TIKEMI-636208 format. One record per atom (N, C-alpha, C): x negated, y, z. Coordinates in steps of 0.05 Angstrom, whole numbers, plus 5000, padded with zeros to 4 digits. Atoms other than C-alpha are relative to their C-alpha. Example, Ala and Ser with C-alpha at 12.3 -4.5 7.8 and 13.67 -1.06 7.14 Angstrom:
BEGIN
498249765000;475449105156;498250245000;501649764999;472749795143;501550225014;
***
This chain:
BEGIN
498049825012;650738019535;500750225020;499549784982;651838719564;502950015007;497249974992;658138869604;501450204983;498449825017;663639199565;502650055014;497549934986;669339569600;502250064979;497749965018;676139559566;501950195014;498149804988;680540169578;502749964986;497350035011;688040109570;501050274990;499049755011;690940629524;502950045006;497149944995;697940939524;501849784992;498350215010;700740359485;499249725010;500950264989;697239809526;497349924988;502650105011;691239379508;500549914972;499750065029;690339319433;499249714994;500550285008;689738649395;497049954999;502950055002;682238739381;498849985028;501150014973;680938869455;500849735014;499250264989;685038249474;498249784990;501850205011;680637839428;497350005014;502549984986;674438099463;500249875028;499650114973;677337919532;500249694999;499850295002;679337209510;497349874994;502650115007;672537089479;498149995024;501749994977;669037309543;500849795021;499150204981;673436859587;499249724992;500650275010;672436249543;497049945001;502850054997;664936339544;499349905028;500450104973;665236249619;500949725004;498950264997;669635639615;498449784986;501350205016;665635289562;497049995004;502949994996;658735439589;499049725009;501250264994;654534809590;501349764987;498650225013;659534399551;499149984971;500750045028;657634089484;502250094982;498049915020;661234399425;500649784981;499250205019;665133929381;499550114972;500649915027;662633979310;502550004983;497749985019;667734199258;499249914972;501050095027;663433939201;501149724994;499250275008;665733339162;497649815002;502250194999;661732699171;498450004974;501849995023;655732709125;499749724988;500450265014;655332159073;497149984992;502750045008;648631859062;500049784979;500250195021;646631469001;497949795008;501950224993;643530779015;498949904974;501350085025;638530638960;498449745004;501550255000;635129978943;500649835024;499350154976;639029568994;498749735001;500950274996;636528919023;502149824990;498050175012;640028378984;499249715002;500450295001;640827638982;501849884979;502749955009;638827508929;499750274987;500549745012;635728098892;501850064976;498449965024;640127978831;503049995006;497250014993;646727938870;501450264992;498549765006;652128408846;500850155025;499449844977;653628978893;502850104999;497449874998;660329238917;499550265015;500749764987;658929968931;502250095019;498049894981;662430278991;498750245014;501149764986;661630959025;499249935028;501050044972;657630969089;500150275013;499749754986;659431509139;497850045021;502149944981;653931839178;501049985029;498850004973;658631889238;500249735012;499750274989;658731129245;498249955025;501950044978;652631149291;499550265016;500449754986;652531889309;501750045024;498149964978;658331819356;499449825024;500850174979;654431379404;497850135017;502149904982;649631499462;497949795003;502250205001;642931149456;498350025026;501849994976;637930969512;498150234999;501749775003;633331499484;501250184978;498949825019;635132119445;498749954972;500950055027;634632009370;499950254984;500049785018;632332519320;501449914974;498450055025;635532569251;498749774984;501350205016;630332129216;500349725012;499750264987;630731569268;502849904997;497250085005;638331569262;500449904972;499850075028;637631529187;498849724995;501350265003;632830939192;501749775011;498450204987;637230549240;502549954984;497650025016;643430689199;499549844975;500650145025;640230449135;499549715004;500750284995;637429809165;502649845006;497750154992;644029599197;501949954977;498150055021;648329699136;498849854977;501250165020;643329409088;500049705008;500250284991;642228779129;502849885003;497350114997;649728709142;501049904973;499050095027;651328669067;498349774990;501750225008;645428199057;500749745014;499350244985;647427709112;502849914994;497150065005;654927749098;500850124973;499549895026;655527849023;503050074996;497249915003;661928259009;501549854978;498650165020;663327808949;501549775012;498950254988;664827228996;501250045027;499249974971;666027509066;501750245004;498649774991;670827959100;498050205012;501949794991;667628619120;499349955030;500950044973;663428529182;499650275013;500149744987;664229109230;497450015017;502650004986;656929209249;500050195024;499949804978;658629809294;501249875025;498850134977;662929369338;498649745008;501450254996;657928789338;498450015026;501750014976;653728549397;497450134996;502749895006;647528819362;499950305006;499949724993;649629539368;500350035030;499749994971;651729399440;497349975014;502650044988;644729139455;498350254996;501549765005;641729769424;500750215021;499049794981;646030209470;499349935028;500350084972;644929799533;497149925007;502650114994;637829539526;497850154986;502149835012;631729979515;498049844984;501950165015;627229409492;501149944972;498850055026;632029219437;500350254983;499849745013;633029949421;497450074985;502549935013;625630059407;499249804978;500750195021;624629409369;501650044975;498449955023;630429569324;499150244984;501149775014;627530249309;497449944986;502550085013;620829929294;500649844974;499250155024;624229449245;501150194979;498849815019;628230009213;497950174986;502249845012;622030439203;498349844982;501650185017;618129849176;501449944974;498550065024;623629669128;500050234980;500149775018;623930369099;497250054990;502849985009;616330399096;499549804977;500450215020;616529749057;501450074974;498649925024;621830009009;498650224985;501549785013;617630628997;497249924992;502650125008;611630168985;497650145014;502349894985;607330489040;498249775008;502050214994;600930099052;499150005029;500949994973;600230279125;502550055018;497949964981;604430309188;500250295008;499649724992;607430989204;499650025030;500249954971;606131299273;502649945014;497450064988;613531229286;500349705005;499850294997;613330479274;498249905023;501950094979;607130389319;501050085028;499049914974;610330789375;502249825009;497750154992;616730399375;499349705005;500750294995;613529699369;498449975025;501650024975;608629849425;501950025025;498049974979;614430079469;501649745003;498350244999;618429459450;498549775013;501550224988;612828969468;499650045030;500349944971;611629309535;502649935015;497450044986;619029289553;500949714999;499250295002;620128569528;498349845019;501750154981;614128319568;501050045029;498949964973;617028639630;502649855004;497450134998;623928349616;499649705003;500250294998;621627629605;498349915024;501550074976;617327669668;501850045025;498249944978;623327869711;502249795003;497850194994;629627539737;501949954977;498250035023;633327649671;498649894976;501750095022;628227269630;501449844979;498650165020;633326829595;502850114995;497549885005;639027319591;500550044970;499449955028;642627479526;498350234989;501549775010;639128149521;497049934996;502850085003;632227819532;499749834974;500150165024;633627309477;500250184975;499749825023;636027859430;497550174996;502449845003;629728269444;497849844987;502150175012;625027689427;500749944971;499250045028;629127549364;499250244983;500749765015;628028269343;497050024995;502950005005;620528199352;499249804978;500650195021;620527579308;500950114973;499149885026;624527949254;498050214991;502049805006;619428509258;497649874986;502250145012;613928009242;500749894973;499150095026;618027739184;499850234980;500249775018;618428439154;497150054993;502949955005;610828489161;498549764990;501250245012;609527799131;498049885019;501750134980;606527509195;501449765011;498450234991;609926829199;498649855024;501450144978;604526549247;500850135027;499249864976;606127089299;503049955005;497150054998;613526999284;500649725012;499750274989;612726259299;499549995030;500549984972;609826429367;502550105015;497649894988;615926849383;502349794999;498050205002;620426289358;499749785021;500550204979;617125789404;500750105028;499149884975;618326269461;503050005002;497150015000;625526319441;501149735006;499150284996;626125569439;499949935030;500250064972;623625519511;502150155016;498049844986;628226079534;502849884997;497350115005;634325759501;500249725014;499950254985;632425079531;500650045029;499549944972;632325399600;502950085004;497249924998;639325659585;501949764996;498350235004;641824949571;500149904971;500150105028;640224879497;501650174981;498749845021;642625169431;503049944998;497150075001;649324799434;501550175020;498749844979;651125149499;500050304992;500249725008;648725819473;502050064978;498049965021;653025729411;502850035011;497449984988;659025639456;500450265015;499949764983;657326239500;499850254984;500549765016;654926729447;499249924972;500550115027;655626479376;498350194983;501549815017;653127119342;497150015007;502849994991;646827129384;498649744993;501350265005;645326379375;499349964971;500550035029;645626429299;497450134992;502549855007;639626909299;497549825002;502450184999;634226429326;500249764981;499750225019;637125879283;499150084972;500849915027;636226289220;497050054999;502949974999;629226479241;498549744999;501250275000;627625749253;500049894971;499950095027;629825589182;498150154982;501749845017;626226169150;497049935004;502850064994;619626009185;499249724991;500550275010;620225269168;499550004970;500349985029;621025449094;497450134993;502549865006;615125929096;497649845007;502450144990;610325489136;499949714992;499950285006;612624799114;499949835026;500050144974;613224609188;502849905007;497450094992;618924219220;501550215015;498449824984;624624609250;499949935029;500050054971;624724679326;502749895008;497350104994;632224599330;500849794979;499250225017;635723999299;502950034992;497349975010;642023959257;502149875019;498150144983;645223469306;500650165026;499549844976;644723999362;502050224994;498249785007;649224479324;502949915000;497150075000;656624439341;501450154978;499049845023;658224699271;501749814983;498350145019;663924459228;499950154973;500249865026;662124649156;502750054987;497549935014;667624989116;500149844975;499750165024;670024499064;502550104985;497749935016;674924599008;500349784979;499550185022;678124188954;498750124975;501449895023;673724268893;501049874974;499250105027;675824198820;497749894984;502450105015;668724048799;499949695003;500250295000;667723328781;497549915015;502350124987;663222938828;499049754986;500850235015;662822378779;497350034987;502649955013;657022708743;497749975019;502150024980;653122728808;499249705004;500650284995;653721978818;498749874976;501250115024;651921838746;497150104998;502649895003;646022308746;498049905021;501850084978;643222098813;501549865021;498650154979;646621548852;498549995026;501650024976;640921578902;500050265016;500149744986;642222308922;501549985027;498550004975;644322448994;502750144997;497349875001;651422679010;499850305001;500249714998;648723379021;500650154974;499649865025;648923548948;503050034994;497149985003;656423398948;501150235017;499349784982;657123879007;499350274988;500849755014;653224408968;501950064977;498149965022;657924308909;502750115011;497549914988;663924398955;499750295010;500449734989;660925018988;499950204977;500249825023;659225338921;502850054988;497349975011;666325198897;501650195018;498649824982;669025538960;499250294996;500949725005;664726158948;501050114973;499049925026;666826178875;503050085002;497249944996;674126168896;500450265015;499849764984;673126708948;499250254983;500949775017;669327158899;502050064978;498049975022;674727038846;502750085010;497449924990;680427228892;502049775001;498150225000;683426528890;500749925029;499450054972;682926448966;499150255015;500949784983;681826929024;497049985004;502950004994;674727149037;499549885027;500850154976;671026789093;499550195023;500949864976;670127029164;496950004999;502949975003;663027289167;498449805016;501550194983;660626849225;500549714992;499550275011;664026229196;498249954976;501750025023;660226359132;497149945008;502850044991;653526409169;499749735013;500150264987;655025789211;499849784979;500050215020;656425379149;497450004984;502649975014;650325639112;497749895017;502050104981;646025489173;500049705002;499850294997;648624789181;499049854975;500850125026;647624619107;497050024996;502949965003;640624909107;498449815017;501450204983;638524479166;500149724988;499850275011;641123859132;498349974975;501650015024;637724019066;497049995007;502849974994;631124219098;498949755014;500950244986;630823599142;499549764981;500550225019;630823149080;498250094977;501849905021;626023579039;497150015009;502850014993;618523469039;498650244987;501349765010;615024139033;497049995002;502950035000;608023879046;499249884973;501050095026;603723708986;500449704997;499450295005;605923038957;499949944971;500150095028;605022638893;501949764998;498250225001;611322228886;499649834974;500250175024;611521638838;502050094980;498149935021;615121698772;502849935008;497350084992;621021328801;501250185021;499049824980;621521828858;500050294991;500449735010;620122438815;502650175001;497549855001;627422638804;501250045028;499049974973;629322518876;498650235014;501649794988;623622968900;500750274988;499449755014;625223498848;502850115009;497349924993;632623498865;500250115029;500049904973;631323588939;498850285002;501149735001;626824178925;501950204988;498149825013;631924478878;502450075018;497849944981;637424408930;499250215020;501049794981;633124808979;499850274986;500249755015;631725328925;502850124996;497249905003;639325378913;500850145026;499149884975;640425518987;498550265006;501449754994;635026058990;501250244985;498749775014;639026478941;502150135018;498149894981;643726599000;498650125024;501549894978;638226829047;499050284993;501149735005;635927559054;497049984996;502949985005;629027729028;499050275013;500949764986;625528219076;497850154984;502249875015;619728349028;500349944971;499850055029;618728378954;497949794991;501950195011;615227878910;500449715007;499450284993;618527248937;498149885020;502050114981;613427188993;501149785018;498950194981;618126819040;500449724988;499550265012;619126258989;497649914983;502350065016;612026228961;499149705002;500750284997;610725528990;501949834984;498050155015;617225258961;499550034970;500549955029;615625578893;497649834991;502450155008;608725248893;500649704998;499350295000;611624558910;501749934975;498350055023;616924618855;498350014974;501749975024;611724848804;498349744996;501650245002;607324248820;501749764991;498350235006;613123758817;501050024971;499149975028;615724048751;497849954980;502250065018;608924018720;499649704998;500150295001;608823288740;502249874983;497750105014;615623188709;499750034969;500449965029;613023428641;498949744987;501050265011;609922738633;502349804999;497750185001;616922428642;501850094977;498349925022;621222428579;502650125010;497549874991;627122918587;502549864990;497750135012;631722488544;500449745016;499550234983;634721988593;502949914995;497350115006;640721528582;501950005024;498250024976;643321558654;501150275009;498849744992;645422288654;498150185014;501849834985;639222568687;499150244985;500849755015;638023068631;501650235010;498449794989;643823478658;499050095027;501149944974;640923438727;497450154997;502549875005;634123638701;500450294991;499449735008;637124248667;500850185024;499249854976;640324468733;497550055017;502449964984;633724358770;498350224988;501749805013;629924778719;501250285003;498649745000;635125338717;500050125029;499849904973;636225398792;497350075011;502749944991;628725388804;499050274988;501049765015;627425928751;501350255010;498649764992;632626408778;499950055031;500149974971;631026308852;497150065009;502649974988;623726198871;497750014979;502150005021;619926128805;500550234981;499949785020;618326688756;499149874974;500650135026;618726418685;497850144985;502249855013;613926968663;497349895009;502550114989;608626678709;499649714992;500150285008;610225978685;501249964972;498950015027;611025998609;501049734992;499150285006;611725238606;502849955009;497350054989;618225298645;502150054979;498049955021;622025608587;499949784979;500250225020;619325078540;501449755010;498750234989;621724538587;503050035000;497149955001;628624858592;501049964971;499250035029;628824898515;500149714992;500050285008;626924168507;502349855012;497850144987;632023938558;502750084988;497549905013;637424368525;500449864973;499850135026;635824068458;500849715003;499250284996;636423358486;502949985007;497150004994;643423548510;501750124978;498749885023;645023878443;501650245008;498749754991;646724538476;499150234982;500749805019;647025098425;500650295010;499349744991;649925678465;500250005031;500049964971;650325958536;502449875013;497650114988;657525738549;499849695003;500350294998;655825018534;498049935022;502050044979;649725058579;501250055027;498649944975;653925378634;501849785009;498250224993;658924808631;498449775012;501750214988;653224318644;499150085028;501149924974;650424728702;502250005021;497849984981;657324808735;500849725011;499450264989;657624058746;498449955025;501750024976;652424168801;500550265016;499649764984;652224688857;499250254985;500549765016;652825358823;501950225009;498449784990;655226038848;500150214978;499849825023;657826468792;499050285005;500749724994;656927148826;497050045003;502949984996;649626998841;498349904977;501850145018;647126538787;500650044970;499349975028;650826688722;498250204985;501449785014;647527348704;497049944995;502850055006;640227158714;499549754983;500350245017;641226468683;500650074971;499349935028;644426778621;497750164988;502349845010;638627278614;497749814993;502150195005;633726698619;500649844975;499250165024;637726298567;499650164975;500349835024;637826878518;497150054994;502849975005;630427008527;498749754988;501050255010;629026278516;500849954971;499050035027;633326268454;498450174980;501649835018;629626858424;497249884996;502750125001;622926528441;500149754981;499950245016;625225878409;500350064970;499749925028;627426228345;497450114988;502649895010;620926618340;498049784995;501850225004;617125978349;500649844975;499150155024;621225638295;499250144975;500649865025;620226188244;496950034997;502949995002;612826238261;498949744988;500850265011;612025498248;500749974971;499150025028;616025548184;498250164981;501749835016;611826128158;497249884997;502750125001;605525758176;499949764981;
***
């Protein structure tokens, strides 16, 4: 800017000249300083969020762009990278801590954002996950250059970290967890299992999962959830055990009758009663009858119950005898019930494909068992069929499933959805998650049954 001399007139320096002088002085004072933006925070629309499950009702809330813009990252982020990270964090937060049941989890104040800011390895792996997740939502069939860049940086930095003196630090564990999550997004459970085994050794060197839970509960819950997810996908035993977890499940007084459970299946483990109590708790929280749950308490309880259910469920191929058929089916259905509270990283039910296959085989075997039973197992069978159909099985792919539901409903003399719902609610059932898809299935089944009736009549 050229120099400009201001001459004082007879009446002094004019207002316009004073403005020029002030502007020139402030340019000197503010040189090199970042200017504070006067723009309002930009709102971004989060589309197709990650959910648990896909049919769960959403509670929309505005997301402010400034939530992550007001931070300083290990590497400078461009606009697209910021958008990716923002979308992943808020999608996964609502999936892990459903707003129907949990108090709002402040993801910005969580340890995970702190790791991003303080640790470059976790920073790059999170960006790789974020980019992969958005690529997956957009149905891209290949890895973007952005994803490849960040995951290569992440592996290099994680390898250096676990080879150094901080190999079992919180940040090292968090970084390896993020690599395992990346493989989950990319449907690579075998590689994910390798990362999990590394995590298990690292945590053992720290004194075990119980000690880590005491020192950093939020961090410890991550490898536990990965352990459960990979066990369900691969049919392998969990590395951690339920007795290692210093978790006190959240119980509540339930109005649901447990008498039906003992009549239907006196041989069932106590876990199904705990599932009934937990579902009742979630129903009360969603209905406003009690306060919503603390987010980490919710995850602890879910984790503890999943370990207990999984440890009594046989996911390897088995051919139980007729006498054991309902026990085997019920254990599989209990696990299917719990998966409706887990996030699905990919579409098509990939993470539960093994469980779906085992249930389909078992239900096909049960078709040789008469659904009309005098000991109350018909109600239990209806719950098994419904919870399987709305969680891991697609009734379109298994047309016999609707027929089996129809036959079981007829044996119970159920003529409408409300009557069927009353039967289902005697067992673990979460209204906010299960009512809507079960009702659609019931209505489709009713239409199919009527069409079949009139076709037979006309014939």
